N, CA, C and O of each residue as an XYZ file, in Angstrom:
784
protein
N     -13.655     57.010     -8.561
C     -12.675     57.633     -9.435
C     -13.051     59.093     -9.693
O     -12.174     59.937     -9.880
N     -14.341     59.388     -9.704
C     -14.784     60.768     -9.965
C     -14.233     61.726     -8.913
O     -13.829     62.843     -9.238
N     -14.216     61.288     -7.646
C     -13.693     62.141     -6.572
C     -12.192     62.378     -6.763
O     -11.715     63.505     -6.626
N     -11.461     61.322     -7.078
C     -10.017     61.444     -7.312
C      -9.765     62.390     -8.480
O      -8.895     63.258     -8.404
N     -10.525     62.224     -9.560
C     -10.371     63.088    -10.734
C     -10.588     64.545    -10.349
O      -9.808     65.415    -10.736
N     -11.649     64.812     -9.586
C     -11.979     66.185     -9.182
C     -10.863     66.788     -8.319
O     -10.461     67.933     -8.530
N     -10.371     66.019     -7.356
C      -9.314     66.514     -6.464
C      -8.028     66.773     -7.234
O      -7.382     67.802     -7.033
N      -7.655     65.862     -8.104
C      -6.377     66.014     -8.818
C      -6.413     67.104     -9.880
O      -5.353     67.502    -10.363
N      -7.557     67.592    -10.257
C      -7.650     68.706    -11.213
C      -7.194     70.011    -10.576
O      -6.979     70.993    -11.287
N      -7.040     70.047     -9.248
C      -6.631     71.272     -8.559
C      -5.136     71.538     -8.681
O      -4.663     72.583     -8.233
N      -4.390     70.627     -9.271
C      -2.966     70.820     -9.580
C      -2.114     71.082     -8.332
O      -1.772     72.224     -8.026
N      -1.790     70.029     -7.640
C      -0.941     70.123     -6.455
C       0.526     70.009     -6.844
O       0.864     69.375     -7.844
N       1.408     70.635     -6.037
C       2.848     70.502     -6.234
C       3.366     69.213     -5.602
O       4.326     68.611     -6.082
N       2.706     68.800     -4.510
C       3.148     67.639     -3.738
C       1.935     66.771     -3.420
O       0.908     67.266     -2.955
N       2.065     65.481     -3.673
C       1.055     64.506     -3.250
C       1.783     63.456     -2.428
O       2.735     62.838     -2.905
N       1.338     63.254     -1.197
C       1.928     62.228     -0.339
C       0.852     61.187     -0.056
O      -0.168     61.480      0.568
N       1.094     59.990     -0.519
C       0.153     58.881     -0.371
C       0.574     58.048      0.838
O       1.342     57.095      0.705
N       0.070     58.410      2.014
C       0.509     57.708      3.232
C      -0.045     56.287      3.310
O       0.542     55.433      3.974
N      -1.163     56.025      2.644
C      -1.739     54.686      2.699
C      -1.065     53.748      1.694
O      -0.818     52.580      1.993
N      -0.778     54.258      0.530
C      -0.112     53.487     -0.526
C      -0.834     52.174     -0.828
O      -0.231     51.101     -0.850
N      -2.125     52.288     -1.057
C      -2.944     51.152     -1.472
C      -3.275     51.335     -2.950
O      -3.120     52.436     -3.477
N      -3.727     50.285     -3.628
C      -4.101     50.474     -5.041
C      -5.122     51.602     -5.219
O      -5.047     52.362     -6.184
N      -6.059     51.707     -4.302
C      -7.082     52.752     -4.395
C      -6.470     54.146     -4.205
O      -6.778     55.065     -4.963
N      -5.601     54.303     -3.192
C      -5.027     55.629     -2.933
C      -3.996     56.024     -3.994
O      -3.740     57.211     -4.196
N      -3.409     55.043     -4.667
C      -2.436     55.341     -5.726
C      -3.078     56.060     -6.909
O      -2.377     56.654     -7.728
N      -4.397     56.010     -7.003
C      -5.081     56.737     -8.081
C      -4.780     58.237     -8.021
O      -4.752     58.911     -9.050
N      -4.554     58.755     -6.805
C      -4.245     60.184     -6.673
C      -2.931     60.519     -7.371
O      -2.824     61.547     -8.039
N      -1.932     59.649     -7.215
C      -0.656     59.934     -7.879
C      -0.719     59.596     -9.366
O      -0.002     60.197    -10.166
N      -1.563     58.647     -9.743
C      -1.733     58.324    -11.158
C      -2.378     59.490    -11.903
O      -1.927     59.864    -12.985
N      -3.425     60.059    -11.327
C      -4.147     61.149    -11.990
C      -3.587     62.531    -11.648
O      -3.982     63.527    -12.253
N      -2.676     62.592    -10.690
C      -2.057     63.868    -10.325
C      -0.639     63.970    -10.848
O       0.263     64.403    -10.131
N      -0.440     63.575    -12.087
C       0.905     63.497    -12.682
C       1.610     64.840    -12.778
O       2.827     64.874    -12.963
N       0.888     65.944    -12.659
C       1.540     67.252    -12.765
C       2.278     67.621    -11.476
O       3.060     68.572    -11.467
N       2.040     66.886    -10.394
C       2.722     67.185     -9.128
C       4.206     66.840     -9.244
O       4.568     65.751     -9.690
N       5.052     67.778     -8.840
C       6.499     67.542     -8.907
C       6.907     66.390     -8.003
O       7.771     65.588     -8.358
N       6.282     66.311     -6.832
C       6.568     65.247     -5.872
C       5.321     64.389     -5.702
O       4.260     64.875     -5.308
N       5.471     63.108     -6.005
C       4.410     62.128     -5.755
C       5.056     61.044     -4.901
O       5.723     60.141     -5.405
N       4.838     61.160     -3.595
C       5.552     60.343     -2.618
C       4.621     59.270     -2.066
O       3.470     59.543     -1.726
N       5.137     58.046     -1.981
C       4.373     56.945     -1.404
C       5.296     55.971     -0.699
O       6.519     56.083     -0.776
N       4.701     55.024     -0.018
C       5.487     54.000      0.681
C       5.987     52.973     -0.333
O       5.273     52.593     -1.262
N       7.226     52.535     -0.133
C       7.795     51.526     -1.017
C       7.101     50.196     -0.759
O       6.984     49.751      0.383
N       6.643     49.573     -1.837
C       6.060     48.231     -1.766
C       6.478     47.498     -3.030
O       6.527     48.096     -4.105
N       6.780     46.207     -2.914
C       7.195     45.473     -4.112
C       6.090     45.464     -5.174
O       4.908     45.335     -4.858
N       6.495     45.601     -6.417
C       5.597     45.548     -7.581
C       4.508     46.613     -7.556
O       3.456     46.430     -8.167
N       4.744     47.718     -6.863
C       3.734     48.787     -6.807
C       4.433     50.134     -6.755
O       5.656     50.203     -6.643
N       3.662     51.190     -6.836
C       4.200     52.531     -6.688
C       4.838     53.098     -7.937
O       5.677     53.995     -7.851
N       4.453     52.589     -9.098
C       5.043     53.067    -10.347
C       4.665     54.514    -10.653
O       5.302     55.156    -11.488
N       3.648     55.024     -9.994
C       3.217     56.403    -10.243
C       3.893     57.393     -9.302
O       3.657     58.598     -9.393
N       4.730     56.892     -8.400
C       5.427     57.773     -7.453
C       6.722     58.297     -8.066
O       7.384     57.607     -8.841
N       7.066     59.517     -7.707
C       8.402     60.009     -8.050
C       9.393     59.574     -6.975
O      10.592     59.471     -7.234
N       8.890     59.322     -5.774
C       9.729     58.898     -4.650
C       9.000     57.813     -3.858
O       7.907     58.041     -3.338
N       9.615     56.631     -3.772
C       9.091     55.557     -2.929
C       9.930     55.514     -1.661
O      11.150     55.359     -1.718
N       9.275     55.651     -0.528
C       9.979     55.735      0.754
C       9.785     54.433      1.519
O       8.659     53.986      1.739
N      10.903     53.834      1.920
C      10.804     52.622      2.745
C      10.368     53.009      4.153
O      10.734     54.066      4.670
N       9.578     52.126      4.759
C       9.126     52.400      6.128
C      10.323     52.343      7.062
O      11.217     51.517      6.877
N      10.348     53.220      8.071
C      11.466     53.189      9.014
C      11.446     51.887      9.810
O      10.383     51.350     10.121
N      12.641     51.389     10.134
C      12.720     50.158     10.929
C      12.198     50.384     12.340
O      11.642     49.478     12.961
N      12.382     51.606     12.838
C      11.919     51.947     14.185
C      11.123     53.247     14.095
O      11.583     54.233     13.521
N       9.932     53.231     14.668
C       9.149     54.464     14.769
C       8.317     54.385     16.040
O       7.867     53.311     16.440
N       8.121     55.541     16.667
C       7.387     55.572     17.942
C       5.905     55.314     17.743
O       5.266     54.652     18.560
N       5.361     55.841     16.650
C       3.924     55.734     16.407
C       3.657     56.052     14.941
O       4.588     56.275     14.166
N       2.388     56.070     14.569
C       2.030     56.335     13.162
C       2.431     57.738     12.725
O       2.852     57.938     11.586
N       2.303     58.705     13.623
C       2.679     60.082     13.265
C       4.152     60.111     12.878
O       4.520     60.678     11.850
N       4.988     59.499     13.707
C       6.423     59.440     13.446
C       6.691     58.728     12.113
O       7.519     59.173     11.319
N       5.986     57.629     11.882
C       6.159     56.860     10.647
C       5.746     57.684      9.423
O       6.441     57.676      8.407
N       4.637     58.383      9.517
C       4.161     59.166      8.373
C       5.029     60.400      8.127
O       5.209     60.806      6.979
N       5.565     60.995      9.183
C       6.468     62.134      9.001
C       7.722     61.721      8.226
O       8.325     62.535      7.526
N       8.102     60.466      8.358
C       9.266     59.940      7.633
C       9.085     60.096      6.112
O      10.064     60.138      5.367
N       7.841     60.180      5.669
C       7.573     60.305      4.232
C       7.914     61.693      3.693
O       7.847     61.922      2.486
N       8.276     62.611      4.571
C       8.706     63.943      4.137
C      10.183     63.967      3.742
O      10.673     64.984      3.251
N      10.889     62.868      3.950
C      12.328     62.794      3.690
C      12.708     63.238      2.272
O      13.688     63.970      2.134
N      11.997     62.844      1.215
C      12.380     63.320     -0.125
C      12.357     64.842     -0.248
O      13.166     65.416     -0.977
N      11.452     65.488      0.448
C      11.403     66.957      0.410
C      12.612     67.543      1.132
O      13.209     68.519      0.678
N      12.961     66.936      2.259
C      14.139     67.390      3.003
C      15.403     67.179      2.162
O      16.271     68.050      2.111
N      15.499     66.022      1.508
C      16.656     65.730      0.653
C      16.777     66.729     -0.497
O      17.875     66.983     -0.992
N      15.645     67.295     -0.919
C      15.636     68.277     -2.012
C      15.935     69.688     -1.518
O      15.918     70.636     -2.303
N      16.212     69.837     -0.212
C      16.584     71.144      0.319
C      15.473     71.897      1.022
O      15.690     73.010      1.502
N      14.287     71.313      1.091
C      13.195     71.967      1.825
C      13.469     71.871      3.319
O      13.934     70.843      3.812
N      13.177     72.948      4.029
C      13.359     72.935      5.481
C      12.124     72.279      6.104
O      11.021     72.823      6.046
N      12.326     71.123      6.689
C      11.232     70.360      7.290
C      11.396     70.380      8.807
O      12.470     70.075      9.326
N      10.346     70.736      9.502
C      10.339     70.683     10.965
C       9.468     69.494     11.355
O       8.259     69.492     11.122
N      10.090     68.499     11.942
C       9.364     67.298     12.340
C       8.753     67.513     13.720
O       9.465     67.561     14.723
N       7.454     67.639     13.760
C       6.734     67.854     15.016
C       5.764     66.692     15.187
O       4.803     66.562     14.429
N       6.016     65.853     16.182
C       5.191     64.660     16.367
C       3.986     64.893     17.271
O       3.227     63.962     17.542
N       3.805     66.113     17.734
C       2.628     66.358     18.572
C       1.416     66.546     17.670
O       1.469     67.241     16.656
N       0.353     65.922     18.059
C      -0.897     66.009     17.293
C      -1.908     66.726     18.164
O      -2.202     66.288     19.276
N      -2.434     67.819     17.661
C      -3.382     68.609     18.443
C      -4.659     68.823     17.645
O      -4.639     69.031     16.431
N      -5.763     68.765     18.366
C      -7.037     69.194     17.802
C      -7.464     70.366     18.671
O      -7.792     70.189     19.844
N      -7.459     71.542     18.106
C      -7.774     72.755     18.862
C      -9.261     73.060     18.701
O      -9.791     73.103     17.591
N      -9.913     73.269     19.835
C     -11.349     73.561     19.841
C     -11.599     74.914     20.470
O     -10.914     75.308     21.414
N     -12.579     75.621     19.946
C     -12.992     76.855     20.612
C     -14.244     76.564     21.445
O     -14.840     75.494     21.324
N     -14.632     77.509     22.277
C     -15.772     77.303     23.175
C     -17.061     77.040     22.412
O     -17.888     76.240     22.847
N     -17.237     77.708     21.275
C     -18.458     77.511     20.491
C     -18.571     76.056     20.027
O     -19.658     75.478     20.053
N     -17.455     75.467     19.605
C     -17.470     74.075     19.156
C     -17.782     73.127     20.312
O     -18.581     72.202     20.169
N     -17.145     73.367     21.453
C     -17.417     72.525     22.624
C     -18.886     72.624     23.025
O     -19.525     71.612     23.313
N     -19.413     73.833     23.043
C     -20.806     74.042     23.452
C     -21.798     73.459     22.448
O     -22.871     72.990     22.827
N     -21.436     73.492     21.174
C     -22.321     72.914     20.158
C     -22.505     71.417     20.401
O     -23.622     70.905     20.322
N     -21.395     70.708     20.701
C     -21.513     69.278     20.963
C     -22.191     69.039     22.309
O     -22.947     68.081     22.468
N     -21.921     69.906     23.266
C     -22.596     69.796     24.569
C     -24.118     69.890     24.378
O     -24.871     69.156     25.017
N     -24.559     70.784     23.511
C     -25.983     70.919     23.206
C     -26.554     69.646     22.601
O     -27.655     69.223     22.953
N     -25.799     69.036     21.686
C     -26.240     67.761     21.099
C     -26.335     66.677     22.159
O     -27.254     65.858     22.142
N     -25.379     66.676     23.085
C     -25.388     65.681     24.159
C     -26.600     65.886     25.066
O     -27.258     64.919     25.453
N     -26.892     67.130     25.404
C     -28.051     67.422     26.249
C     -29.346     67.025     25.533
O     -30.258     66.472     26.147
N     -29.416     67.308     24.255
C     -30.599     66.949     23.471
C     -30.795     65.429     23.454
O     -31.925     64.942     23.407
N     -29.682     64.687     23.491
C     -29.746     63.224     23.517
C     -30.141     62.692     24.892
O     -30.486     61.519     25.032
N     -30.091     63.570     25.924
C     -30.510     63.152     27.259
C     -29.430     63.158     28.322
O     -29.696     62.783     29.464
N     -28.216     63.574     27.982
C     -27.126     63.602     28.965
C     -27.411     64.674     30.011
O     -27.778     65.802     29.682
N     -27.234     64.299     31.277
C     -27.453     65.194     32.421
C     -26.086     65.614     32.955
O     -25.382     64.804     33.559
N     -25.707     66.862     32.739
C     -24.366     67.308     33.126
C     -24.225     67.618     34.613
O     -23.181     68.113     35.039
N     -25.256     67.335     35.411
C     -25.094     67.440     36.869
C     -24.477     66.151     37.408
O     -24.108     66.078     38.580
N     -24.366     65.139     36.551
C     -23.742     63.857     36.907
C     -22.473     63.679     36.073
O     -22.351     64.270     35.000
N     -21.522     62.864     36.562
C     -20.313     62.608     35.768
C     -20.653     61.950     34.427
O     -21.605     61.177     34.319
N     -19.854     62.277     33.417
C     -20.033     61.720     32.071
C     -18.726     61.030     31.672
O     -17.673     61.666     31.611
N     -18.803     59.734     31.403
C     -17.635     58.941     31.031
C     -17.765     58.496     29.575
O     -18.809     57.984     29.171
N     -16.721     58.688     28.801
C     -16.688     58.222     27.410
C     -16.015     56.857     27.375
O     -14.947     56.665     27.956
N     -16.643     55.920     26.695
C     -16.105     54.566     26.588
C     -15.737     54.254     25.142
O     -16.571     54.359     24.243
N     -14.473     53.868     24.927
C     -14.014     53.405     23.613
C     -14.240     51.899     23.579
O     -13.380     51.123     23.997
N     -15.393     51.496     23.084
C     -15.735     50.076     23.109
C     -15.350     49.358     21.827
O     -15.465     48.135     21.750
N     -14.896     50.093     20.823
C     -14.593     49.481     19.535
C     -13.342     50.107     18.936
O     -12.856     51.135     19.410
N     -12.836     49.479     17.900
C     -11.694     49.999     17.157
C     -11.771     49.453     15.740
O     -12.322     48.376     15.510
N     -11.221     50.196     14.800
C     -11.168     49.686     13.428
C     -10.198     48.518     13.330
O     -10.259     47.723     12.391
N      -9.305     48.421     14.307
C      -8.339     47.326     14.317
C      -8.739     46.330     15.399
O      -8.679     46.661     16.583
N      -9.147     45.118     15.023
C      -9.662     44.135     15.982
C      -8.730     43.870     17.167
O      -9.199     43.621     18.277
N      -7.423     43.922     16.941
C      -6.488     43.641     18.037
C      -6.492     44.732     19.106
O      -5.937     44.536     20.187
N      -7.107     45.874     18.818
C      -7.169     46.967     19.790
C      -8.477     46.986     20.583
O      -8.639     47.812     21.481
N      -9.409     46.086     20.263
C     -10.685     46.044     20.977
C     -10.479     45.298     22.290
O      -9.912     44.206     22.317
N     -10.949     45.906     23.377
C     -10.858     45.276     24.688
C     -11.707     44.013     24.708
O     -12.635     43.868     23.912
N     -11.387     43.097     25.622
C     -12.224     41.930     25.858
C     -13.606     42.440     26.257
O     -13.757     43.093     27.290
N     -14.609     42.142     25.442
C     -15.935     42.748     25.633
C     -16.610     42.323     26.933
O     -17.312     43.119     27.557
N     -16.404     41.095     27.337
C     -17.002     40.631     28.601
C     -16.473     41.475     29.760
O     -17.241     41.934     30.606
N     -15.161     41.674     29.789
C     -14.550     42.483     30.854
C     -14.927     43.957     30.730
O     -15.173     44.629     31.731
N     -14.972     44.454     29.494
C     -15.321     45.861     29.280
C     -16.727     46.139     29.792
O     -16.964     47.170     30.421
N     -17.660     45.231     29.530
C     -19.037     45.426     29.995
C     -19.094     45.458     31.525
O     -19.846     46.240     32.106
N     -18.295     44.606     32.172
C     -18.246     44.618     33.647
C     -17.721     45.958     34.152
O     -18.277     46.536     35.086
N     -16.654     46.446     33.536
C     -16.059     47.727     33.938
C     -17.068     48.860     33.763
O     -17.189     49.727     34.628
N     -17.783     48.852     32.655
C     -18.779     49.896     32.387
C     -19.826     49.924     33.491
O     -20.124     50.983     34.044
N     -20.382     48.764     33.810
C     -21.438     48.686     34.828
C     -20.917     49.139     36.187
O     -21.578     49.917     36.875
N     -19.740     48.661     36.581
C     -19.176     49.034     37.892
C     -18.953     50.541     37.972
O     -19.330     51.166     38.964
N     -18.349     51.131     36.948
C     -18.067     52.571     36.981
C     -19.344     53.410     37.011
O     -19.441     54.371     37.775
N     -20.311     53.050     36.191
C     -21.550     53.830     36.155
C     -22.288     53.753     37.488
O     -22.833     54.751     37.959
N     -22.304     52.573     38.090
C     -23.029     52.416     39.354
C     -22.265     53.026     40.527
O     -22.862     53.682     41.380
N     -20.961     52.816     40.574
C     -20.172     53.331     41.700
C     -20.167     54.860     41.739
O     -20.205     55.447     42.820
N     -20.122     55.504     40.586
C     -19.993     56.966     40.537
C     -21.278     57.680     40.100
O     -21.264     58.883     39.841
N     -22.391     56.931     40.020
C     -23.657     57.507     39.556
C     -23.421     58.308     38.267
O     -23.901     59.430     38.105
N     -22.667     57.687     37.367
C     -22.233     58.364     36.139
C     -23.094     57.946     34.956
O     -23.951     57.068     35.057
N     -22.839     58.599     33.843
C     -23.475     58.261     32.575
C     -22.369     57.897     31.592
O     -21.282     58.473     31.628
N     -22.647     56.954     30.731
C     -21.659     56.506     29.760
C     -22.027     56.919     28.354
O     -23.192     56.875     27.958
N     -21.019     57.319     27.609
C     -21.193     57.644     26.193
C     -20.436     56.589     25.397
O     -19.226     56.435     25.560
N     -21.138     55.869     24.542
C     -20.488     54.982     23.583
C     -20.327     55.790     22.306
O     -21.291     55.984     21.565
N     -19.119     56.258     22.049
C     -18.922     57.030     20.826
C     -18.458     56.095     19.720
O     -17.898     55.030     19.979
N     -18.695     56.506     18.511
C     -18.390     55.643     17.380
C     -18.403     56.448     16.090
O     -18.962     57.542     16.015
N     -17.771     55.869     15.084
C     -17.858     56.441     13.738
C     -19.107     55.849     13.089
O     -19.671     54.887     13.611
N     -19.546     56.404     11.964
C     -20.740     55.849     11.308
C     -20.642     54.338     11.037
O     -21.643     53.627     11.120
N     -19.444     53.857     10.716
C     -19.261     52.428     10.433
C     -19.389     51.566     11.688
O     -19.648     50.367     11.583
N     -19.214     52.152     12.871
C     -19.228     51.388     14.123
C     -20.555     51.488     14.875
O     -20.689     50.956     15.977
N     -21.518     52.158     14.288
C     -22.796     52.406     14.963
C     -23.489     51.110     15.383
O     -23.946     50.981     16.519
N     -23.562     50.163     14.467
C     -24.248     48.899     14.747
C     -23.602     48.182     15.934
O     -24.300     47.629     16.784
N     -22.272     48.193     15.988
C     -21.548     47.548     17.087
C     -21.903     48.209     18.422
O     -22.184     47.517     19.401
N     -21.890     49.536     18.464
C     -22.202     50.265     19.702
C     -23.628     49.980     20.161
O     -23.873     49.768     21.349
N     -24.556     49.975     19.227
C     -25.960     49.693     19.563
C     -26.112     48.270     20.105
O     -26.905     48.031     21.016
N     -25.354     47.331     19.545
C     -25.409     45.933     19.987
C     -24.929     45.811     21.434
O     -25.571     45.144     22.245
N     -23.809     46.449     21.758
C     -23.286     46.383     23.131
C     -24.257     47.062     24.089
O     -24.488     46.563     25.190
N     -24.823     48.183     23.686
C     -25.816     48.878     24.518
C     -26.996     47.942     24.793
O     -27.483     47.869     25.921
N     -27.446     47.240     23.779
C     -28.546     46.280     23.931
C     -28.161     45.150     24.882
O     -28.959     44.745     25.727
N     -26.933     44.642     24.741
C     -26.461     43.564     25.619
C     -26.384     44.015     27.074
O     -26.421     43.188     27.985
N     -26.278     45.318     27.294
C     -26.277     45.868     28.656
C     -27.692     46.279     29.081
O     -27.862     47.052     30.024
N     -28.685     45.767     28.390
C     -30.071     46.015     28.774
C     -30.597     47.384     28.379
O     -31.554     47.876     28.977
N     -29.985     48.004     27.382
C     -30.396     49.350     26.946
C     -30.527     50.309     28.127
O     -31.496     51.060     28.237
N     -29.537     50.264     28.996
C     -29.540     51.121     30.189
C     -29.740     52.580     29.801
O     -29.188     53.054     28.807
N     -30.536     53.283     30.596
C     -30.816     54.698     30.318
C     -29.647     55.610     30.669
O     -29.615     56.768     30.253
N     -28.673     55.085     31.445
C     -27.503     55.898     31.781
C     -26.366     55.699     30.777
O     -25.251     56.178     30.988
N     -26.656     54.994     29.691
C     -25.695     54.827     28.595
C     -26.305     55.446     27.344
O     -27.477     55.232     27.032
N     -25.483     56.221     26.632
C     -25.942     56.892     25.418
C     -25.148     56.378     24.226
O     -23.933     56.554     24.137
N     -25.868     55.740     23.319
C     -25.239     55.269     22.078
C     -25.888     55.978     20.891
O     -25.914     55.466     19.772
N     -26.408     57.170     21.170
C     -27.125     57.921     20.130
C     -26.441     59.246     19.786
O     -27.064     60.143     19.217
N     -25.158     59.363     20.134
C     -24.420     60.596     19.829
C     -23.302     60.232     18.855
O     -22.259     59.717     19.259
N     -23.522     60.497     17.601
C     -22.594     60.101     16.553
C     -21.545     61.185     16.319
O     -21.859     62.375     16.309
N     -20.304     60.759     16.133
C     -19.242     61.693     15.749
C     -18.789     61.312     14.343
O     -18.574     60.136     14.048
N     -18.649     62.306     13.487
C     -18.328     62.039     12.083
C     -16.892     62.401     11.721
O     -16.477     62.215     10.578
N     -16.126     62.919     12.691
C     -14.751     63.317     12.395
C     -13.948     63.317     13.692
O     -14.509     63.241     14.785
N     -12.631     63.403     13.554
C     -11.760     63.509     14.724
C     -12.113     64.767     15.509
O     -12.119     64.750     16.740
N     -12.405     65.845     14.811
C     -12.748     67.101     15.486
C     -14.019     66.935     16.313
O     -14.063     67.377     17.461
N     -15.060     66.302     15.753
C     -16.288     66.087     16.518
C     -16.041     65.175     17.712
O     -16.627     65.369     18.777
N     -15.175     64.181     17.536
C     -14.837     63.307     18.665
C     -14.156     64.116     19.764
O     -14.463     63.937     20.942
N     -13.238     65.000     19.394
C     -12.579     65.859     20.381
C     -13.594     66.762     21.070
O     -13.490     67.007     22.272
N     -14.572     67.257     20.322
C     -15.622     68.098     20.904
C     -16.428     67.301     21.933
O     -16.766     67.818     22.998
N     -16.731     66.044     21.610
C     -17.463     65.189     22.541
C     -16.628     64.924     23.792
O     -17.108     65.097     24.912
N     -15.379     64.505     23.595
C     -14.519     64.169     24.734
C     -14.259     65.374     25.631
O     -14.055     65.213     26.835
N     -14.263     66.572     25.066
C     -14.036     67.776     25.881
C     -15.178     68.008     26.867
O     -15.030     68.773     27.820
N     -16.308     67.356     26.643
C     -17.465     67.487     27.527
C     -17.614     66.292     28.467
O     -18.628     66.168     29.154
N     -16.616     65.417     28.503
C     -16.659     64.232     29.364
C     -15.688     64.398     30.527
O     -14.686     65.106     30.429
N     -16.010     63.730     31.625
C     -15.161     63.798     32.817
C     -14.065     62.745     32.805
O     -13.041     62.908     33.467
N     -14.273     61.669     32.059
C     -13.287     60.596     32.034
C     -13.390     59.853     30.706
O     -14.460     59.763     30.103
N     -12.247     59.322     30.267
C     -12.192     58.504     29.057
C     -11.696     57.124     29.459
O     -10.682     57.003     30.145
N     -12.400     56.091     29.038
C     -12.000     54.717     29.334
C     -11.942     53.961     28.017
O     -12.913     53.937     27.260
N     -10.798     53.343     27.749
C     -10.705     52.563     26.517
C      -9.298     52.259     26.138
O      -9.058     51.608     25.121
């Protein structure tokens, strides 16, 4: 609650609660000075919102779905440009900084580097692990490549476990942590292929 209190003291004009969970609703509860407090419509919830937005029946992806939450602003006369492209822009210094971390971890850039998405926060998006392990071994051996198991801090244990199940191969790196989408983009910009 202390973090929410600190953030809401900055006095925002607009708060959009894309998650609309009891925890995230604290922002609209404590940010009452915001003219627009927008959240997703849910039964018996959202009393702190000025605008509850029903989820669209059809949406291409999460970006499209979340952009739909701008509708109250558009209805109020604000000019909204709906752009569904998501970009993470990196400069050379950022790419090289992560490349340095990769080299320090032991990655040899004279060989191909493949990034493997072995996990997901959503269980239904995780590949069949038995098959994924077979694919990893075949690709690394066929192309004399190195594999990067990237992960968020919460997924570290899972990545280390799979690395162990593959015999702690020296051509697999599970020691390069990414803490944000930007760091993940920096890592992927230094890889030759993404599998996942």
